[in-house]
C-alpha positions in Angstrom: 16.2 -17.1 -12.1 17.2 -15.3 -9.0 15.9 -17.7 -6.4 15.3 -15.3 -3.8 13.3 -16.6 -1.8 16.0 -20.1 -1.9 19.1 -18.6 -0.9 17.8 -17.9 3.1 17.0 -21.7 3.2 14.4 -23.2 5.6 14.2 -21.9 9.1 15.6 -24.2 11.7 13.2 -25.2 14.1 10.0 -26.3 15.2 7.5 -24.2 12.3 5.3 -22.1 14.4 2.5 -19.9 13.0 2.8 -16.8 15.3 5.5 -14.7 13.2 2.9 -14.5 10.1 -0.4 -14.3 12.2 1.2 -11.3 13.9 2.6 -10.0 11.1 -0.7 -10.5 9.1 -2.6 -8.7 12.4 -0.5 -5.5 12.6 -0.7 -5.5 9.1 -4.6 -5.4 9.2 -4.8 -2.9 12.3 -2.8 -0.8 10.8 -3.9 -0.6 7.8 -7.3 -0.3 8.7 -6.8 2.9 10.5 -5.2 4.2 7.5 -8.6 3.6 5.7 -10.6 5.1 8.1 -8.3 8.4 8.3 -8.4 8.5 4.4 -12.0 9.1 5.2 -12.0 10.7 7.6 -8.7 13.2 7.0 -9.8 14.4 3.8 -13.3 15.2 5.0 -12.5 17.6 7.8 -10.6 19.7 4.9 -13.1 19.7 2.7 -15.5 20.8 4.9 -13.3 23.0 7.3 -11.9 24.6 5.0 -14.2 23.8 1.5 -11.3 24.3 -0.9 -10.2 21.2 -3.0 -6.9 22.5 -4.0 -6.2 22.4 0.3 -7.8 18.7 0.4 -5.2 17.6 -2.1 -2.2 19.8 -0.3 -2.8 17.6 2.7 -2.8 14.3 0.6 0.9 15.6 -0.7 1.9 16.8 2.3 1.7 13.1 4.0 2.5 11.2 1.0 6.0 13.0 0.1 7.4 12.1 3.2 6.0 8.5 2.5 7.6 8.4 -0.3 11.2 9.8 0.2 11.2 8.6 3.6 10.7 5.1 2.6 13.3 5.3 -0.1 16.1 5.8 2.3 15.1 3.1 5.0 15.7 0.3 3.1 19.4 -0.3 4.3 18.3 0.8 7.8 15.7 -1.9 7.9 18.3 -4.8 6.8 20.4 -4.2 8.9 18.3 -3.2 12.4 15.7 -5.6 11.4 12.6 -4.9 10.3 10.7 -5.8 13.4 12.2 -2.7 15.3 11.7 -0.4 12.8 8.0 -1.8 12.4 6.8 -1.1 16.2 8.6 1.8 16.9 7.4 4.0 13.9 3.8 2.8 14.2 4.0 4.8 18.1 5.2 7.4 16.2 2.5 7.8 13.7 0.0 7.3 16.9 1.4 9.8 18.3 1.4 12.3 15.6 -2.6 10.8 14.6 -3.4 11.7 18.1 -1.8 15.5 18.1 -4.2 16.3 15.1 -7.9 15.8 17.3 -6.7 17.2 20.6 -4.9 20.4 19.2 -8.1 20.6 17.0 -9.9 20.7 20.7 -7.7 23.0 22.1 -8.4 25.2 18.9 -4.6 25.5 18.3 -4.8 23.6 14.9 -4.1 26.2 12.5 -4.0 25.0 8.8 0.4 25.0 8.8 0.4 22.8 12.1 -1.9 20.1 10.7 0.0 20.1 7.3 3.7 19.4 10.1 1.6 16.6 12.1 0.5 15.4 8.5 4.1 15.1 7.4 5.2 13.0 10.4 2.7 10.5 9.8 3.6 9.9 6.1 7.4 9.9 7.3 7.0 7.4 10.2 4.3 5.2 8.3 6.5 5.1 4.7 9.6 2.9 6.8 6.1 0.9 9.0 4.9 -0.1 6.1 8.1 -1.6 4.7 9.3 -3.6 7.8 5.8 -5.3 7.8 6.4 -6.3 3.8 9.8 -7.6 4.4 9.0 -9.7 7.2 6.4 -11.9 5.1 8.6 -14.5 3.5 10.7 -15.0 6.8 6.9 -15.3 8.7 6.1 -17.5 5.8 8.5 -19.9 6.2 9.1 -20.6 9.8 4.6 -21.5 9.5 5.8 -23.6 6.7 3.5 -21.2 4.1 3.7 -21.3 0.9 4.9 -18.1 -0.7 2.5 -17.3 -2.9 -0.3 -18.2 0.0 1.0 -16.0 2.2 1.4 -12.9 0.3 -2.0 -14.1 -1.2 -3.3 -13.4 2.7 -1.4 -10.5 3.0 -3.5 -9.3 -0.1 -6.6 -10.6 2.0 -5.6 -8.5 4.7 -5.5 -5.3 2.7 -7.9 -6.0 0.6 -9.7 -6.8 4.2 -8.7 -3.6 5.3 -10.2 -1.1 2.5 -13.5 -2.8 3.1 -13.8 -2.3 6.9 -11.1 0.8 6.8 -14.0 3.0 4.8 -16.9 1.8 5.9 -16.1 2.4 9.6 -14.5 6.1 8.6 -17.9 7.2 6.8 -19.9 5.8 9.3 -17.5 7.7 12.0 -17.9 10.7 10.2 -21.4 10.8 9.7 -22.3 10.1 13.1 -19.2 11.5 15.1 -17.5 13.5 13.1 -14.4 13.3 11.6 -11.5 13.8 14.4 -13.2 10.3 15.6 -11.9 9.0 12.4 -8.2 10.2 13.8 -8.7 9.2 17.3 -9.5 5.4 16.2 -6.4 5.6 13.7 -4.1 7.2 16.5 -5.0 3.7 18.3 -4.5 1.0 15.3 -1.6 2.7 15.0 -0.9 1.8 18.9 -2.2 -1.6 18.2 0.4 -2.6 15.6 3.3 -1.8 17.3 2.0 -3.7 20.2 0.9 -7.0 18.4 4.6 -6.8 16.7 6.2 -6.3 19.6 4.3 -9.8 21.1 4.1 -12.0 18.1 7.7 -11.7 16.5 11.3 -12.7 18.1 14.3 -10.6 18.5 16.2 -10.1 15.6 13.3 -11.4 13.2 14.6 -10.4 9.8 18.2 -9.8 10.4 19.8 -10.7 6.7 22.2 -13.3 7.1 25.1 -10.8 4.9 24.7 -8.7 8.2 26.8 -11.0 10.4 30.7 -10.3 9.5 32.9 -13.4 8.8 35.0 -12.1 11.3 35.2 -9.9 13.9 37.6 -7.8 11.9 35.5 -7.8 8.5 33.0 -4.7 9.1 29.4 -4.4 8.2 28.8 -2.5 4.8 28.2 0.6 4.7 24.6 2.4 4.7 25.2 4.4 1.5 27.2 1.0 -0.5 23.6 -1.0 0.8 21.8 1.2 -1.2 23.4 1.7 -3.7 23.4 -2.5 -4.0 19.8 -2.2 -4.3 19.8 0.3 -6.6 22.2 -1.5 -9.0 19.7 -4.8 -8.8 16.8 -3.3 -9.5 18.1 -1.7 -12.1 19.9 -4.4 -14.2 15.6 -6.7 -13.8 13.5 -5.6 -16.5 10.4 -7.2 -15.4 10.7 -5.2 -12.1 11.3 -1.7 -13.4 8.6 -2.2 -15.5 6.0 -3.4 -13.1 7.2 -0.1 -10.8 6.7 2.4 -14.0 2.8 1.0 -15.0 2.2 0.9 -10.9 3.3 4.5 -10.7 1.3 5.8 -12.7 -2.1 3.8 -11.8 -1.0 4.9 -8.8 -0.6 8.3 -9.0 -4.6 7.7 -10.4 -5.5 6.2 -7.7 -4.4 8.6 -5.3 -6.6 11.6 -7.3 -9.8 9.6 -6.8 -9.5 8.5 -3.2 -8.1 11.7 -2.0 -9.8 14.3 -4.1 -12.1 13.0 -6.7 -14.7 11.1 -4.8 -14.9 13.1 -1.7 -15.6 16.0 -4.3 -18.5 13.4 -5.5 -19.7 13.0 -2.6 -20.2 16.3 -1.9 -21.4 17.4 -5.4 -23.9 14.5 -5.9 -25.1 15.6 -2.4 -24.7 11.7 -1.1 -22.3 13.0 1.6 -19.6 11.1 3.4 -21.7 8.0 3.8 -21.3 7.6 0.0 -17.6 7.4 0.5 -17.6 4.4 3.2 -19.7 2.9 0.6 -17.7 2.5 -2.4 -15.0 1.9 -0.5 -16.7 -1.0 1.1 -18.7 -2.6 -2.0 -14.8 -2.3 -3.9 -13.0 -3.4 -1.0 -15.9 -6.7 -0.3 -15.5 -7.6 -3.7 -11.4 -7.4 -3.5 -11.0 -10.0 -0.6 -13.3 -12.5 -2.7 -10.5 -12.0 -5.6 -7.8 -11.7 -3.2 -8.8 -15.0 -1.5 -9.6 -16.8 -4.7 -5.6 -16.1 -5.4 -3.8 -16.7 -2.1 -6.1 -20.5 -3.1 -5.1 -20.9 -6.8 -2.5 -18.5 -7.4 0.0 -21.0 -8.1 -2.2 -22.6 -10.8 -2.9 -19.3 -13.1 -1.1 -17.5 -15.4 0.2 -14.5 -13.7 0.6 -11.9 -16.8 -3.5 -12.5 -18.0 -4.2 -12.2 -14.5 -2.5 -9.5 -14.0 -3.8 -7.2 -17.2 -7.1 -8.5 -16.9 -7.1 -7.0 -13.0 -6.0 -4.0 -13.9 -8.4 -3.4 -16.9 -11.1 -4.3 -14.2 -9.6 -2.3 -11.6 -9.1 1.0 -13.4 -11.1 3.3 -16.0 -14.9 1.7 -15.2 -14.4 3.6 -11.8 -13.2 7.4 -13.1 -16.2 6.8 -16.2 -18.7 5.7 -13.9 -18.8 8.7 -11.6 -17.9 10.9 -14.6 -21.4 10.0 -16.5 -22.8 10.8 -12.7 -24.6 7.5 -12.5 -26.8 6.5 -9.9 -25.6 5.5 -6.6 -26.4 1.6 -7.1 -24.3 1.7 -10.2 -21.8 3.6 -8.8 -21.4 0.9 -5.9 -22.1 -2.8 -9.0 -18.7 -1.0 -10.4 -16.5 -0.5 -7.7 -17.6 -4.0 -7.0 -16.3 -5.7 -10.3 -13.6 -3.0 -10.1 -12.4 -4.7 -6.3 -13.2 -7.7 -7.4 -10.7 -7.6 -10.7 -7.9 -5.4 -7.8 -7.6 -8.7 -5.9 -5.3 -10.3 -8.2 -3.0 -7.3 -8.7 -1.1 -7.2 -5.4 -0.6 -11.4 -4.7 0.9 -11.7 -8.2 3.3 -8.6 -7.7 4.0 -10.0 -4.1 5.2 -13.2 -5.2 7.0 -12.1 -8.2 9.1 -9.9 -6.2 9.6 -12.4 -3.6 10.8 -14.9 -5.8 13.3 -12.5 -7.7 15.1 -10.3 -5.1 17.6 -12.1 -2.6 16.1 -11.9 0.5 19.1 -10.0 2.3 18.4 -7.3 -0.5 14.8 -7.6 0.5 14.8 -4.8 2.4 16.5 -2.0 0.1 15.1 -3.5 -3.6 11.8 -3.4 -1.7 11.9 0.0 -0.5 13.1 2.0 -3.8 10.8 -0.5 -5.9 8.0 0.9 -3.3 9.4 4.5 -3.4 9.5 5.0 -7.3 6.1 3.3 -7.9 4.7 5.4 -4.9 6.7 8.3 -6.4 2.8 10.1 -8.0 1.0 9.5 -5.0 1.7 12.4 -3.5 0.8 14.6 -6.8 -2.3 12.7 -7.5 -4.4 14.5 -4.9 -2.2 17.9 -5.6 -2.7 17.9 -9.4 -6.5 16.5 -8.8 -7.4 19.1 -6.5 -6.4 22.2 -9.1 -7.7 20.1 -11.9 -11.0 19.6 -10.1 -11.1 23.6 -9.5 -9.8 25.0 -12.9 -12.0 22.5 -14.9 -14.5 20.8 -12.7 -15.1 17.2 -11.7 -16.4 15.1 -15.0 -14.0 16.3 -17.1 -10.8 15.0 -14.9 -12.9 12.3 -14.0 -12.9 11.1 -17.9 -9.1 12.5 -18.6 -7.4 10.7 -15.7 -10.2 6.9 -16.9 -8.6 7.7 -20.6 -5.1 7.6 -19.0 -5.4 4.8 -16.8 -6.6 2.5 -19.7 -4.0 3.1 -22.2 -1.2 2.9 -19.4 -2.4 -0.8 -18.4 -3.0 -2.0 -21.4 -0.3 -0.5 -23.3 2.5 -1.7 -21.3 1.6 -5.4 -21.3 2.1 -4.9 -24.9 6.2 -4.5 -23.7 8.2 -8.1 -23.8 9.6 -7.6 -20.2 6.1 -8.9 -18.9 6.4 -12.5 -20.1 9.5 -12.8 -17.7 6.3 -13.0 -15.3 5.3 -16.4 -16.2 8.3 -17.7 -16.8 9.1 -17.3 -13.8 6.6 -19.3 -12.7 7.1 -22.2 -14.4 10.6 -22.4 -13.0 10.0 -22.2 -9.7 7.1 -25.0 -9.8 9.7 -27.3 -11.8 13.0 -25.9 -11.6 14.7 -28.0 -14.9 12.2 -26.4 -17.1 
């Protein structure tokens, strides 16, 4: 087993929950703003252009820079520290998000300019999200919080944002228009930057390996750091299996959230409020799942929980929309899916932090996340083109079947057994 967390040792000095609280609070506001934007921006494009293809293109233009920049930012995060990367990139995201409603109000917002601003938001969000994730294990140590509980709490924060964000976004779009949601998104990014700056000590997250052994010893270069992260990830079969499986499901989830749900809401005449309702139903149930995972993750069989969560979270959502079920049935199915989804990320986070040495968290996490997110830019783009060509229902059915096959076939591979073996070794070093 790779004892990534243990290598850093206990943070010296008095314990404090302030760093962990600051990281979680910054995650909460920035993720909530992003979820609000995920309702407001697609609806803005859909109602102003009437094009599902352009709606998917906007999602593609945001997520492509997100994935690419995040992939190459890992060595920088490990070198300069995640605190600095987090607050600076959040400020850039805030400025770009605020520019969209500003230019639209001034009647200067062409579609190419919108794409450019969305690309800037994506390019800044990638390093910002990565930096916050990397700070979780050290913040947990500073507060004396068990690692699985800290990752469970971060999962709760993510699910709460997925509950509050869509509900707020749907209400804002319905009452005040989609551009109001983008203004709120900009404010959330700005607040996240302030929280990181105030709550976290300078130099937090700087790895011990970044301090040269002597004054004459140069620090490792960027490409050497990048290569070390790539080599480590390549030699970890479990992490590679996670990346492939999550990469496919992320593509399908992106198609659902950026195109398929807005098109369904428009075609069914439920309107933007329905987008917020389904997101809230799924997010609220996911909060419950994440809370259970945070409280009892160390007692649960990881592999069984992981794949059961995916079984509930995946195909049922696509199928219930394809069947044109009543809104009440749709909300019930999304709630069940959300409950299952709430268990997934806490398990993945604990496995990652246990297997990756602390000084390499930035670059390994960046590469793993970027590969797992590589399909997200294509999700909306492909879904928009597919809906235009074949209609909504056939695309939903194909996506549901693909989700089911991906998560069930992946579970048959032997690499996943290490997920439970890893936990046993952590709980009992003599095992």
